[in-house]
MIZAVO-193638 format. One record per residue: residue in three letters; residue number from 0; y, z, x of N, C-alpha, C, O in turn. Coordinates in pm, 1 decimal. Example, Ala and Ser with C-alpha at 12.3 -4.5 7.8 and 13.67 -1.06 7.14 Angstrom:
<pts>
[ALA,0,[-569.0,780.0,1319.0],[-450.0,780.0,1230.0],[-330.0,780.0,1320.0],[-331.9,846.5,1423.6]]
[SER,1,[-225.0,708.0,1285.0],[-106.0,714.0,1367.0],[3.0,787.0,1290.0],[113.8,803.9,1340.9]]
</pts>
This chain:
<pts>
[UNK,0,[-705.6,1131.1,-2371.2],[-705.3,1128.3,-2224.2],[-619.7,1035.1,-2164.0],[-580.0,1052.9,-2048.8]]
[UNK,1,[-580.3,916.4,-2244.9],[-494.8,836.9,-2195.2],[-351.9,869.9,-2180.1],[-284.6,793.3,-2111.1]]
[UNK,2,[-289.9,982.3,-2239.4],[-175.6,1050.9,-2215.1],[-183.8,1131.1,-2079.3],[-90.0,1145.9,-2000.9]]
[UNK,3,[-297.2,1174.8,-2066.4],[-317.6,1266.7,-1934.1],[-307.9,1171.8,-1816.3],[-236.4,1198.2,-1719.6]]
[UNK,4,[-379.4,1062.2,-1824.8],[-351.7,939.0,-1708.6],[-236.8,903.4,-1677.6],[-192.3,900.8,-1562.8]]
[UNK,5,[-168.4,867.1,-1796.4],[-22.5,826.8,-1785.4],[52.9,938.4,-1731.9],[134.6,917.6,-1642.2]]
[UNK,6,[34.7,1048.4,-1775.5],[123.9,1170.2,-1716.2],[96.2,1189.6,-1553.4],[187.8,1223.5,-1478.4]]
[UNK,7,[-25.1,1167.4,-1511.1],[-81.1,1190.4,-1361.9],[-51.3,1068.4,-1310.2],[-42.3,1071.5,-1187.4]]
[UNK,8,[-32.8,963.2,-1359.1],[25.4,822.7,-1280.3],[162.6,850.9,-1252.6],[201.2,846.1,-1135.8]]
[UNK,9,[241.8,879.9,-1346.3],[391.2,894.6,-1341.5],[457.8,1026.1,-1253.0],[570.8,1036.1,-1205.3]]
[UNK,10,[349.7,1117.4,-1250.0],[369.6,1230.2,-1185.7],[355.1,1208.0,-1036.7],[444.3,1249.2,-962.5]]
[UNK,11,[227.2,1132.9,-977.5],[225.7,1095.0,-869.9],[304.8,995.7,-820.2],[348.2,1007.5,-705.6]]
[UNK,12,[333.8,891.0,-892.1],[425.1,785.6,-830.7],[586.6,866.7,-804.2],[650.9,849.1,-700.7]]
[UNK,13,[621.6,933.1,-889.3],[750.1,998.4,-871.4],[766.1,1065.8,-759.6],[874.2,1055.5,-701.6]]
[UNK,14,[665.9,1146.2,-707.4],[668.3,1245.8,-604.8],[650.4,1157.4,-491.1],[708.6,1196.4,-389.9]]
[UNK,15,[587.0,1051.5,-480.6],[550.7,971.6,-363.8],[644.9,872.5,-335.7],[644.6,810.6,-229.3]]
[UNK,16,[743.0,850.0,-445.0],[819.4,742.2,-410.3],[951.7,781.3,-293.8],[1011.3,690.7,-235.5]]
[UNK,17,[980.0,905.9,-275.3],[1085.7,954.0,-211.3],[1067.9,902.1,-62.7],[951.9,890.7,-22.9]]
[UNK,18,[1163.7,871.9,16.7],[1135.5,807.7,148.3],[1104.5,920.0,223.6],[1163.2,1027.4,210.7]]
[UNK,19,[1014.8,899.1,301.3],[955.2,984.9,379.1],[892.6,911.0,519.6],[888.7,789.1,536.2]]
[UNK,20,[845.5,1011.9,615.3],[824.0,973.2,713.9],[666.4,862.5,717.6],[653.3,762.8,788.6]]
[UNK,21,[582.8,907.8,638.3],[475.9,831.6,606.6],[491.7,700.4,549.8],[432.8,597.0,581.5]]
[UNK,22,[586.7,720.4,453.8],[628.6,569.9,389.5],[687.2,465.0,492.6],[651.6,347.8,504.5]]
[UNK,23,[795.5,539.3,572.5],[840.6,452.3,647.1],[756.2,398.8,760.1],[780.1,289.0,810.5]]
[UNK,24,[653.7,479.3,801.1],[547.8,409.3,888.4],[467.1,294.3,820.3],[437.1,193.6,884.4]]
[UNK,25,[439.1,307.6,714.3],[349.0,209.0,631.8],[420.0,91.2,604.2],[360.6,-15.9,592.1]]
[UNK,26,[566.3,103.3,590.8],[674.0,-17.5,566.1],[673.7,-81.3,720.2],[653.0,-201.3,738.1]]
[UNK,27,[695.0,-2.6,812.9],[699.5,-53.5,940.8],[580.8,-159.8,972.9],[601.3,-278.3,999.2]]
[UNK,28,[455.9,-98.7,966.4],[327.9,-168.0,997.8],[308.8,-281.8,902.2],[264.1,-388.8,943.6]]
[UNK,29,[341.8,-263.3,770.7],[357.9,-385.0,680.5],[415.4,-499.7,728.7],[360.8,-609.8,721.1]]
[UNK,30,[564.5,-471.8,797.0],[652.8,-583.9,831.6],[581.9,-639.9,958.4],[594.7,-759.6,983.8]]
[UNK,31,[503.4,-554.5,1044.2],[437.0,-600.2,1138.2],[306.4,-699.0,1092.0],[259.4,-791.7,1158.0]]
[UNK,32,[279.1,-669.3,1009.6],[135.7,-749.8,936.9],[14.7,-715.7,1032.4],[-66.4,-802.4,1065.2]]
[UNK,33,[6.9,-587.2,1074.4],[-110.2,-525.1,1134.4],[-162.3,-411.8,1101.3],[-92.7,-312.7,1079.3]]
[UNK,34,[-302.9,-412.4,1093.0],[-380.1,-293.2,1025.3],[-329.7,-258.0,894.1],[-327.8,-143.7,848.3]]
[UNK,35,[-281.6,-382.1,826.0],[-216.8,-337.5,679.6],[-345.5,-256.9,575.2],[-341.6,-139.7,537.9]]
[UNK,36,[-439.4,-344.0,548.4],[-545.0,-293.5,466.9],[-577.9,-132.3,516.0],[-545.5,-32.6,451.6]]
[UNK,37,[-643.7,-133.1,634.4],[-690.2,17.7,667.4],[-585.7,133.9,664.8],[-610.9,251.4,638.0]]
[UNK,38,[-460.7,79.3,698.3],[-383.9,194.6,689.7],[-350.8,237.4,551.2],[-356.5,355.4,516.8]]
[UNK,39,[-317.6,144.4,475.7],[-288.7,155.6,322.4],[-397.3,244.2,270.6],[-370.6,345.0,205.3]]
[UNK,40,[-532.8,203.8,301.9],[-649.2,276.4,235.5],[-664.8,412.7,301.5],[-713.9,502.0,232.5]]
[UNK,41,[-631.9,437.4,416.3],[-633.9,566.6,477.8],[-512.8,663.7,417.9],[-541.9,781.9,399.4]]
[UNK,42,[-401.1,626.1,392.1],[-294.7,684.2,322.9],[-357.5,733.4,178.1],[-386.0,848.2,143.8]]
[UNK,43,[-368.9,619.0,109.6],[-448.7,642.9,-16.0],[-546.3,732.3,-31.7],[-528.3,827.8,-107.2]]
[UNK,44,[-642.3,719.0,23.8],[-770.9,813.0,37.3],[-722.1,953.1,69.7],[-761.9,1051.8,7.7]]
[UNK,45,[-632.0,958.1,171.8],[-590.2,1107.0,217.7],[-508.9,1162.6,88.3],[-536.1,1276.8,51.3]]
[UNK,46,[-422.8,1097.3,26.3],[-365.5,1155.8,-85.1],[-460.2,1189.5,-194.6],[-451.9,1291.9,-262.4]]
[UNK,47,[-561.8,1086.0,-209.3],[-672.6,1108.2,-322.3],[-735.8,1253.8,-284.4],[-738.5,1336.7,-375.3]]
[UNK,48,[-783.7,1288.4,-163.6],[-843.9,1406.0,-127.2],[-763.8,1521.4,-167.4],[-815.1,1610.0,-235.7]]
[UNK,49,[-623.4,1527.6,-124.6],[-506.8,1612.7,-135.9],[-481.4,1645.8,-293.3],[-443.5,1757.5,-328.5]]
[UNK,50,[-500.4,1561.7,-366.0],[-465.9,1557.3,-502.6],[-589.8,1614.1,-576.0],[-582.8,1700.0,-663.9]]
[UNK,51,[-704.7,1556.7,-530.5],[-827.1,1629.5,-611.2],[-826.6,1775.0,-576.7],[-843.7,1860.6,-663.5]]
[UNK,52,[-806.7,1804.6,-447.3],[-797.8,1941.4,-426.2],[-694.2,2042.5,-499.1],[-717.4,2156.2,-540.4]]
[UNK,53,[-576.6,1971.0,-503.1],[-466.7,2029.2,-571.7],[-502.1,2059.6,-734.4],[-458.4,2158.5,-793.2]]
[UNK,54,[-577.3,1970.9,-788.6],[-587.4,1958.4,-918.0],[-727.5,2071.4,-962.8],[-753.4,2114.7,-1075.1]]
[UNK,55,[-792.2,2094.5,-847.7],[-916.8,2177.2,-875.1],[-885.7,2305.4,-776.2],[-974.6,2355.3,-707.3]]
[UNK,56,[-744.8,2355.0,-776.8],[-699.8,2502.8,-736.4],[-724.8,2522.3,-608.2],[-780.2,2625.6,-570.7]]
[UNK,57,[-686.3,2422.4,-521.1],[-701.3,2454.4,-375.4],[-577.8,2533.7,-320.3],[-568.7,2588.2,-210.3]]
[UNK,58,[-492.5,2528.6,-412.7],[-342.6,2613.8,-371.3],[-392.9,2761.2,-353.7],[-322.8,2841.7,-292.4]]
[UNK,59,[-507.9,2795.3,-404.5],[-542.2,2933.4,-389.3],[-552.1,2963.5,-194.6],[-532.4,3076.8,-150.5]]
[UNK,60,[-573.8,2883.1,-131.3],[-595.1,2888.4,6.1],[-446.3,2942.8,54.0],[-453.5,3033.0,137.5]]
[UNK,61,[-338.7,2911.0,22.8],[-207.6,2924.0,42.9],[-211.5,3089.1,44.1],[-191.5,3168.5,136.0]]
[UNK,62,[-242.1,3107.1,-81.2],[-246.4,3242.7,-113.9],[-326.2,3338.3,2.5],[-268.1,3438.7,43.7]]
[UNK,63,[-430.1,3311.5,41.9],[-505.0,3380.7,140.0],[-460.0,3354.3,269.1],[-473.0,3446.2,349.9]]
[UNK,64,[-412.3,3254.3,305.8],[-347.9,3255.2,446.9],[-200.9,3206.0,408.5],[-178.2,3089.2,377.0]]
[UNK,65,[-95.4,3313.1,414.3],[36.0,3290.4,367.3],[123.0,3241.6,484.8],[235.2,3193.9,467.7]]
[UNK,66,[61.9,3257.1,609.9],[131.4,3182.8,762.1],[106.6,3037.7,750.6],[171.4,2959.2,819.9]]
[UNK,67,[12.9,2995.7,663.7],[-21.5,2844.7,680.1],[76.8,2764.3,672.4],[80.4,2666.1,746.7]]
[UNK,68,[190.5,2793.4,567.9],[302.6,2696.8,548.2],[397.7,2675.8,682.0],[436.7,2568.1,727.3]]
[UNK,69,[418.9,2782.1,722.5],[503.0,2814.7,861.9],[437.8,2726.9,977.0],[496.6,2638.1,1038.9]]
[UNK,70,[306.1,2767.1,995.0],[263.0,2689.6,1100.7],[244.0,2538.3,1089.5],[248.2,2467.4,1190.1]]
[UNK,71,[224.8,2493.3,977.5],[236.7,2358.6,926.8],[371.2,2302.7,954.1],[382.5,2200.2,1021.3]]
[UNK,72,[477.3,2367.0,903.5],[613.5,2317.0,935.6],[646.2,2307.8,1072.8],[718.3,2213.3,1104.8]]
[UNK,73,[603.4,2396.5,1172.2],[668.0,2394.0,1297.6],[563.9,2267.3,1364.2],[610.2,2183.4,1441.4]]
[UNK,74,[452.1,2267.7,1331.7],[376.9,2130.0,1373.3],[421.8,1998.3,1338.5],[433.4,1899.4,1410.8]]
[UNK,75,[445.2,2012.8,1216.6],[510.5,1896.8,1156.5],[631.7,1848.4,1222.4],[647.7,1736.5,1271.2]]
[UNK,76,[719.2,1949.3,1218.2],[851.7,1906.7,1276.9],[849.2,1876.2,1423.1],[940.3,1804.3,1464.2]]
[UNK,77,[761.9,1918.1,1506.8],[755.3,1865.3,1643.7],[695.2,1737.0,1647.4],[740.5,1651.9,1723.8]]
[UNK,78,[587.2,1710.5,1565.3],[576.4,1557.1,1572.1],[666.2,1467.6,1521.1],[691.0,1363.2,1581.3]]
[UNK,79,[723.6,1499.1,1406.1],[841.3,1415.0,1346.8],[947.2,1400.8,1461.9],[994.8,1288.6,1479.7]]
[UNK,80,[984.0,1494.1,1533.5],[1097.3,1480.8,1639.7],[1047.1,1401.0,1746.0],[1128.3,1320.4,1791.4]]
[UNK,81,[934.1,1402.7,1797.3],[883.6,1308.2,1896.1],[883.2,1170.1,1839.4],[930.5,1078.6,1906.8]]
[UNK,82,[830.1,1146.4,1713.0],[822.5,1009.7,1668.4],[957.0,960.4,1657.1],[993.8,848.9,1694.1]]
[UNK,83,[1047.4,1072.0,1590.2],[1208.0,991.5,1579.4],[1237.9,958.9,1705.5],[1275.9,842.2,1715.9]]
[UNK,84,[1234.2,1024.3,1812.1],[1291.3,990.4,1952.0],[1235.3,842.5,1974.8],[1301.6,739.2,1983.5]]
[UNK,85,[1105.1,857.2,1981.7],[1013.9,723.3,2012.7],[1109.2,597.4,1953.7],[1144.7,503.2,2024.6]]
[UNK,86,[1138.8,610.1,1833.7],[1212.3,515.7,1775.5],[1341.7,485.5,1825.5],[1378.2,368.0,1824.7]]
[UNK,87,[1409.1,566.1,1864.9],[1562.6,566.1,1891.3],[1543.5,511.5,2038.3],[1624.7,429.6,2081.2]]
[UNK,88,[1440.8,553.6,2114.4],[1421.3,491.4,2261.9],[1372.2,327.8,2240.5],[1420.8,243.9,2316.4]]
[UNK,89,[1292.9,293.6,2154.6],[1263.8,154.8,2113.5],[1368.2,64.1,2072.8],[1378.9,-56.4,2095.4]]
[UNK,90,[1458.6,158.2,1995.9],[1607.4,57.2,1976.8],[1667.8,61.1,2098.9],[1708.9,-47.5,2139.8]]
[UNK,91,[1684.6,156.4,2168.4],[1768.9,130.4,2302.4],[1709.2,43.8,2392.9],[1783.3,6.0,2483.7]]
[UNK,92,[1594.6,1.9,2392.8],[1529.3,-82.9,2482.3],[1553.1,-205.2,2430.5],[1611.2,-285.6,2503.4]]
[UNK,93,[1516.5,-243.4,2303.0],[1535.9,-362.2,2214.3],[1431.3,-451.8,2272.3],[1450.4,-570.2,2244.6]]
[UNK,94,[1332.2,-428.5,2341.0],[1225.0,-527.0,2366.2],[1118.9,-549.8,2247.7],[1011.6,-489.6,2242.8]]
[UNK,95,[1155.6,-630.6,2166.3],[1063.4,-656.5,2046.2],[989.9,-779.4,2037.8],[943.4,-819.2,1931.0]]
[UNK,96,[976.3,-847.0,2157.0],[930.0,-975.3,2164.1],[779.1,-975.4,2089.2],[752.9,-1057.7,2001.5]]
[UNK,97,[696.4,-887.5,2128.1],[568.8,-858.0,2088.8],[562.0,-851.6,1926.9],[491.7,-919.6,1852.3]]
[UNK,98,[648.9,-757.5,1896.7],[643.9,-727.2,1728.2],[698.4,-837.5,1655.9],[654.6,-864.5,1544.0]]
[UNK,99,[790.6,-904.3,1709.4],[821.1,-991.6,1630.4],[732.8,-1125.6,1608.2],[754.2,-1216.8,1528.3]]
[UNK,100,[633.7,-1112.3,1696.5],[533.4,-1217.2,1717.9],[391.4,-1155.1,1612.4],[288.0,-1214.6,1582.2]]
[UNK,101,[432.6,-1029.3,1579.1],[330.0,-965.5,1474.3],[232.6,-913.7,1547.8],[120.7,-915.4,1496.6]]
[UNK,102,[246.8,-858.3,1676.5],[133.0,-777.7,1722.8],[185.5,-640.4,1748.0],[302.3,-633.0,1786.2]]
[UNK,103,[107.3,-514.5,1730.1],[151.7,-398.5,1721.4],[27.7,-302.7,1813.5],[-43.4,-368.1,1889.7]]
[UNK,104,[6.9,-166.2,1805.5],[-77.6,-104.8,1849.7],[-213.5,-97.4,1807.0],[-241.6,-146.1,1697.5]]
[UNK,105,[-285.0,-54.5,1863.1],[-441.6,-73.1,1820.3],[-442.9,14.5,1671.9],[-356.5,87.7,1623.7]]
[UNK,106,[-587.5,-27.7,1617.5],[-621.0,29.4,1479.9],[-629.5,208.6,1501.4],[-578.5,283.9,1418.5]]
[UNK,107,[-694.6,254.1,1612.8],[-735.4,367.1,1623.2],[-592.5,447.6,1637.3],[-577.8,555.9,1580.7]]
[UNK,108,[-499.6,394.7,1707.6],[-343.6,467.9,1728.3],[-276.9,448.6,1613.6],[-190.1,531.0,1584.7]]
[UNK,109,[-300.8,345.8,1531.8],[-214.1,347.5,1407.5],[-276.2,427.4,1296.7],[-207.0,480.9,1210.0]]
[UNK,110,[-415.5,435.5,1300.3],[-441.1,556.7,1201.9],[-437.7,709.4,1249.1],[-447.9,799.2,1165.5]]
[UNK,111,[-423.7,734.9,1379.4],[-408.8,857.4,1431.7],[-286.1,911.3,1407.5],[-268.7,1032.8,1397.7]]
[UNK,112,[-176.3,807.8,1394.2],[-27.5,826.7,1362.8],[-19.1,853.3,1216.5],[47.7,949.1,1177.7]]
[UNK,113,[-77.3,781.6,1138.0],[-59.9,786.9,997.2],[-146.5,937.3,956.1],[-110.3,1002.9,858.5]]
[UNK,114,[-250.8,976.2,1033.5],[-290.9,1099.1,987.6],[-208.8,1206.9,1013.2],[-185.8,1297.1,932.6]]
[UNK,115,[-150.9,1195.4,1159.1],[-37.5,1293.9,1196.7],[81.9,1335.8,1066.1],[111.9,1446.9,1022.5]]
[UNK,116,[130.4,1205.0,1028.9],[218.1,1187.8,914.4],[208.7,1259.5,797.6],[294.7,1323.2,736.9]]
[UNK,117,[59.4,1235.0,767.9],[-11.7,1285.3,629.3],[-32.5,1431.2,651.7],[11.0,1517.6,575.5]]
[UNK,118,[-107.4,1456.3,769.5],[-196.9,1584.1,744.1],[-89.1,1700.3,818.3],[-109.7,1820.5,801.6]]
[UNK,119,[13.0,1656.5,891.3],[115.0,1772.2,947.4],[223.3,1796.1,874.5],[303.8,1882.4,909.5]]
[UNK,120,[240.8,1717.4,755.3],[347.6,1732.4,665.8],[339.2,1843.5,559.0],[274.7,1821.9,456.4]]
[UNK,121,[391.8,1943.4,575.7],[416.2,2063.1,462.8],[434.7,2001.9,323.2],[380.0,2042.3,220.6]]
[UNK,122,[509.5,1910.9,332.6],[568.4,1852.6,210.4],[444.7,1783.5,123.6],[430.0,1803.7,3.1]]
[UNK,123,[366.8,1707.1,195.6],[253.7,1637.0,119.8],[161.1,1772.4,53.6],[98.8,1757.3,-51.5]]
[UNK,124,[161.0,1872.8,110.6],[93.6,1982.6,48.4],[147.9,2045.7,-81.5],[89.5,2081.6,-183.7]]
[UNK,125,[300.5,2048.6,-39.6],[356.3,2100.1,-163.8],[351.2,2023.2,-284.7],[343.6,2074.0,-396.6]]
[UNK,126,[356.8,1865.4,-254.7],[361.9,1783.0,-368.4],[226.3,1777.0,-434.0],[213.0,1775.8,-556.4]]
[UNK,127,[114.8,1773.1,-339.1],[-13.2,1747.4,-399.2],[-83.1,1885.0,-452.4],[-116.0,1909.4,-568.5]]
[UNK,128,[-96.4,1962.6,-345.8],[-164.4,2085.9,-397.2],[-73.4,2186.9,-479.1],[-121.5,2258.7,-566.8]]
[UNK,129,[64.0,2187.9,-444.3],[120.1,2269.0,-534.2],[177.9,2200.2,-663.2],[150.2,2249.5,-772.6]]
[UNK,130,[246.8,2102.6,-655.9],[331.6,2042.2,-781.7],[240.2,1992.1,-875.6],[237.4,2035.5,-990.7]]
[UNK,131,[142.2,1876.5,-822.5],[19.8,1823.7,-889.3],[-70.8,1915.3,-937.9],[-117.2,1900.6,-1050.9]]
[UNK,132,[-105.4,2017.1,-860.7],[-211.4,2093.7,-889.4],[-130.9,2200.3,-1000.2],[-203.7,2233.6,-1093.7]]
[UNK,133,[-18.1,2247.1,-1002.2],[42.4,2325.6,-1122.3],[60.9,2242.8,-1252.8],[47.6,2291.0,-1365.3]]
[UNK,134,[90.6,2123.3,-1228.4],[109.9,2031.5,-1356.4],[-27.9,2006.9,-1415.9],[-39.3,1990.2,-1537.3]]
[UNK,135,[-146.9,2003.8,-1323.6],[-270.5,1978.2,-1401.1],[-321.0,2093.1,-1472.6],[-420.9,2082.4,-1543.6]]
[UNK,136,[-256.2,2207.3,-1458.3],[-314.8,2320.9,-1539.7],[-274.8,2327.0,-1683.7],[-305.7,2416.3,-1762.6]]
[UNK,137,[-181.4,2190.8,-1715.3],[-162.6,2184.9,-1863.0],[-277.2,2107.6,-1931.6],[-266.4,2074.5,-2049.7]]
[UNK,138,[-374.4,2081.8,-1867.0],[-473.1,1995.1,-1897.1],[-615.6,2061.9,-1899.1],[-632.5,2151.0,-1815.9]]
[UNK,139,[-699.0,2037.4,-1965.8],[-839.8,2097.8,-1965.9],[-954.0,1989.4,-1955.6],[-936.8,1873.4,-1992.9]]
[UNK,140,[-1064.4,2033.4,-1905.3],[-1187.6,1943.1,-1918.5],[-1137.2,1778.2,-1870.5],[-1058.9,1749.4,-1779.9]]
[UNK,141,[-1211.0,1684.2,-1964.5],[-1180.9,1552.2,-1961.5],[-1036.7,1511.8,-1931.4],[-1011.1,1412.3,-1863.5]]
[UNK,142,[-953.6,1582.6,-1977.9],[-793.3,1541.0,-1963.2],[-758.2,1578.1,-1839.9],[-673.4,1506.3,-1786.9]]
[UNK,143,[-809.1,1693.5,-1761.9],[-767.7,1711.5,-1624.3],[-824.2,1621.9,-1542.4],[-763.1,1591.4,-1440.0]]
[UNK,144,[-933.8,1570.6,-1567.4],[-993.7,1449.1,-1482.1],[-889.7,1339.4,-1500.1],[-837.7,1280.8,-1405.1]]
[UNK,145,[-861.4,1314.1,-1635.5],[-769.6,1190.7,-1641.5],[-640.8,1204.8,-1576.9],[-587.4,1101.7,-1535.9]]
[UNK,146,[-581.2,1318.6,-1560.9],[-461.2,1344.4,-1490.8],[-466.0,1317.2,-1373.2],[-376.2,1249.2,-1323.5]]
[UNK,147,[-598.8,1374.7,-1279.1],[-612.0,1351.5,-1159.7],[-630.6,1199.6,-1123.4],[-574.6,1143.5,-1029.3]]
[UNK,148,[-709.8,1147.1,-1204.4],[-731.3,992.1,-1199.2],[-603.0,901.7,-1174.5],[-586.6,811.9,-1091.9]]
[UNK,149,[-511.7,955.7,-1277.0],[-382.5,867.5,-1278.4],[-313.8,910.3,-1170.8],[-248.0,819.3,-1120.5]]
[UNK,150,[-300.9,1048.2,-1098.5],[-227.9,1067.8,-977.0],[-276.9,997.9,-871.5],[-203.6,942.4,-789.7]]
[UNK,151,[-411.7,996.2,-866.7],[-473.7,903.2,-751.3],[-452.7,766.4,-757.4],[-417.6,707.8,-655.0]]
[UNK,152,[-470.9,697.3,-876.7],[-412.0,573.8,-889.8],[-295.6,540.1,-858.5],[-278.8,426.8,-813.3]]
[UNK,153,[-196.5,619.7,-872.5],[-59.5,601.8,-831.8],[-53.6,575.2,-691.4],[3.8,476.8,-644.7]]
[UNK,154,[-120.1,673.4,-615.2],[-116.9,646.3,-459.1],[-181.5,527.3,-424.8],[-144.5,468.5,-323.2]]
[UNK,155,[-275.7,480.4,-496.1],[-333.7,341.5,-443.6],[-232.2,226.0,-459.7],[-210.7,134.3,-380.5]]
[UNK,156,[-177.0,249.1,-574.4],[-79.9,128.0,-612.8],[35.5,137.2,-516.6],[86.0,38.8,-462.6]]
[UNK,157,[79.5,279.7,-495.8],[206.4,268.1,-413.6],[190.5,199.3,-273.6],[240.4,93.1,-236.7]]
[UNK,158,[104.5,289.8,-200.7],[65.4,256.5,-66.7],[30.1,101.4,-48.4],[84.7,35.5,40.1]]
[UNK,159,[-56.7,50.6,-129.6],[-79.9,-114.2,-112.6],[24.4,-190.5,-136.1],[44.4,-292.3,-69.8]]
[UNK,160,[110.2,-147.8,-241.2],[231.1,-224.3,-265.4],[350.5,-217.6,-168.2],[436.6,-303.7,-149.9]]
[UNK,161,[337.6,-101.7,-111.9],[465.7,-90.4,-10.6],[379.1,-166.7,145.6],[444.8,-239.4,220.1]]
[UNK,162,[261.9,-142.2,168.3],[231.4,-221.2,267.9],[231.4,-383.1,271.5],[270.9,-454.4,363.8]]
[UNK,163,[178.0,-421.6,149.9],[191.0,-576.4,124.5],[311.4,-620.4,105.9],[353.5,-719.5,165.7]]
[UNK,164,[385.1,-549.2,16.8],[514.1,-595.2,-2.6],[623.9,-598.1,77.1],[729.9,-648.8,40.5]]
[UNK,165,[603.6,-537.4,204.5],[664.8,-559.8,333.2],[697.6,-675.7,370.5],[804.8,-712.6,418.6]]
[UNK,166,[585.2,-746.9,343.8],[589.0,-895.3,400.7],[689.6,-975.6,346.1],[721.9,-1079.2,404.2]]
[UNK,167,[742.5,-941.4,243.1],[865.3,-1005.6,174.8],[984.8,-999.6,260.3],[1074.7,-1083.5,266.9]]
[UNK,168,[974.5,-898.1,319.7],[1103.3,-871.7,405.2],[1072.9,-949.9,544.5],[1167.9,-975.6,618.4]]
[UNK,169,[950.3,-984.8,577.7],[926.0,-1054.8,710.7],[1027.3,-1155.7,756.0],[1075.2,-1133.4,867.2]]
[UNK,170,[1066.0,-1253.2,697.6],[1153.3,-1344.7,714.4],[1295.3,-1294.1,774.2],[1363.0,-1365.4,848.3]]
[UNK,171,[1331.1,-1170.4,736.3],[1440.9,-1102.2,781.7],[1420.4,-1033.3,904.5],[1514.2,-999.4,976.6]]
[UNK,172,[1284.8,-1008.5,934.2],[1255.2,-941.2,1066.1],[1220.7,-1019.4,1167.7],[1134.4,-976.0,1243.9]]
[UNK,173,[1275.9,-1144.4,1191.5],[1238.0,-1241.7,1302.4],[1323.1,-1223.1,1422.9],[1326.5,-1315.8,1503.7]]
[UNK,174,[1389.3,-1120.0,1444.7],[1482.1,-1111.7,1540.4],[1487.7,-949.4,1604.1],[1475.1,-851.5,1530.6]]
[UNK,175,[1506.5,-940.6,1736.1],[1519.6,-808.2,1784.5],[1630.4,-721.9,1743.2],[1630.0,-599.6,1756.7]]
[UNK,176,[1725.5,-791.1,1692.4],[1857.8,-721.4,1623.7],[1799.8,-660.8,1482.6],[1844.7,-552.3,1445.7]]
[UNK,177,[1724.3,-712.0,1421.5],[1683.7,-663.7,1294.5],[1584.1,-550.9,1319.7],[1592.0,-456.7,1240.8]]
[UNK,178,[1480.4,-542.7,1427.2],[1395.7,-459.8,1441.6],[1472.1,-328.7,1491.8],[1433.7,-216.6,1458.4]]
[UNK,179,[1589.4,-351.4,1579.2],[1647.5,-224.2,1647.0],[1707.6,-190.2,1520.1],[1649.0,-85.9,1490.9]]
[UNK,180,[1785.1,-214.0,1431.8],[1836.0,-160.1,1296.1],[1748.7,-81.8,1219.0],[1786.3,26.6,1174.5]]
[UNK,181,[1613.0,-134.4,1194.6],[1503.1,-88.3,1128.7],[1465.0,55.7,1212.9],[1453.3,162.6,1152.8]]
[UNK,182,[1451.3,45.7,1328.4],[1405.0,152.8,1431.1],[1502.2,277.3,1410.7],[1468.5,394.8,1396.5]]
[UNK,183,[1653.8,214.3,1412.7],[1748.7,335.7,1433.0],[1749.5,425.0,1273.8],[1762.5,546.6,1259.2]]
[UNK,184,[1733.2,331.2,1177.7],[1728.5,407.3,1034.9],[1599.3,477.9,1015.2],[1595.1,585.5,955.5]]
[UNK,185,[1484.0,414.7,1068.3],[1365.9,524.9,1064.0],[1382.6,641.7,1142.7],[1334.8,748.2,1103.7]]
[UNK,186,[1459.2,631.6,1273.0],[1468.6,744.1,1357.5],[1565.8,848.4,1300.5],[1553.4,969.5,1318.7]]
[UNK,187,[1661.6,791.4,1231.4],[1752.1,919.6,1151.2],[1656.9,974.3,1030.3],[1664.7,1093.5,1000.7]]
[UNK,188,[1578.7,899.4,969.3],[1515.7,952.5,869.5],[1429.5,1053.3,913.9],[1432.3,1163.8,859.8]]
[UNK,189,[1346.3,1026.0,1014.6],[1244.1,1104.4,1061.6],[1306.7,1224.8,1122.6],[1244.9,1328.8,1099.8]]
[UNK,190,[1417.0,1236.2,1196.3],[1486.0,1343.5,1250.0],[1512.2,1431.4,1131.6],[1465.9,1545.1,1122.3]]
[UNK,191,[1583.9,1377.6,1046.6],[1638.4,1449.2,916.2],[1515.1,1535.5,865.8],[1525.8,1656.9,848.2]]
[UNK,192,[1399.1,1466.4,844.1],[1287.2,1537.6,778.7],[1250.5,1664.9,871.0],[1230.5,1778.3,827.4]]
[UNK,193,[1245.3,1625.0,1008.7],[1211.8,1728.0,1102.0],[1301.4,1869.5,1081.7],[1250.6,1980.2,1063.1]]
[UNK,194,[1443.7,1841.9,1089.1],[1518.5,1941.9,1078.0],[1495.5,2012.1,941.0],[1477.0,2133.4,930.6]]
[UNK,195,[1498.2,1931.3,845.1],[1476.1,1993.4,699.9],[1348.8,2063.6,700.0],[1347.2,2163.2,627.7]]
[UNK,196,[1239.4,2036.3,764.4],[1103.8,2121.0,765.1],[1146.1,2257.3,842.9],[1093.2,2364.4,813.2]]
[UNK,197,[1238.3,2247.2,937.7],[1236.7,2365.5,1004.6],[1337.9,2476.5,965.3],[1337.0,2591.4,1009.4]]
[UNK,198,[1429.0,2422.1,871.9],[1538.1,2503.2,822.2],[1507.6,2520.7,677.4],[1589.1,2590.1,616.6]]
[UNK,199,[1416.2,2476.7,615.0],[1412.7,2473.9,470.3],[1316.4,2611.8,434.9],[1291.6,2641.5,318.1]]
</pts>
């Protein structure tokens, strides 16, 4: 069972490590030092739900509803485009006085944004329901449970590590110029992901 847990952890960590909209948002909030714990917990729990669903064969839903991936891609791309443009607008305005002081939006707004990044992203379903679900078929019984536990653990380690580890960069983020650069980078990444969703 240890081997299954290690495989699950390595698989989950490798898939989640790629730069994405959700990761960029968690990093940004970690730098702001606002709503860090609930955000990391929400992202990790969302991943856990999807991983468990993937391990237990939720991929069959896509077979029943073949248009679902297209619908999710369009909705996800629209949301990513809007958020990416918001980051460019913030960089253009350059008014980061409140953010440099460590203040950001409400908890409700933060979790709602994280929910959109998570549940409107078709790649999340591909990774969790598709790839992790497919790899889990190599294991049976308790070993499959171990694989799922390993993959879920990887999500918790990653999101809490990213959210709290971002504080190490905080000393470099005490100027409006640094935040402007970060928002431009995030905007580019987000828009690239939006176009990738539409044309992949």
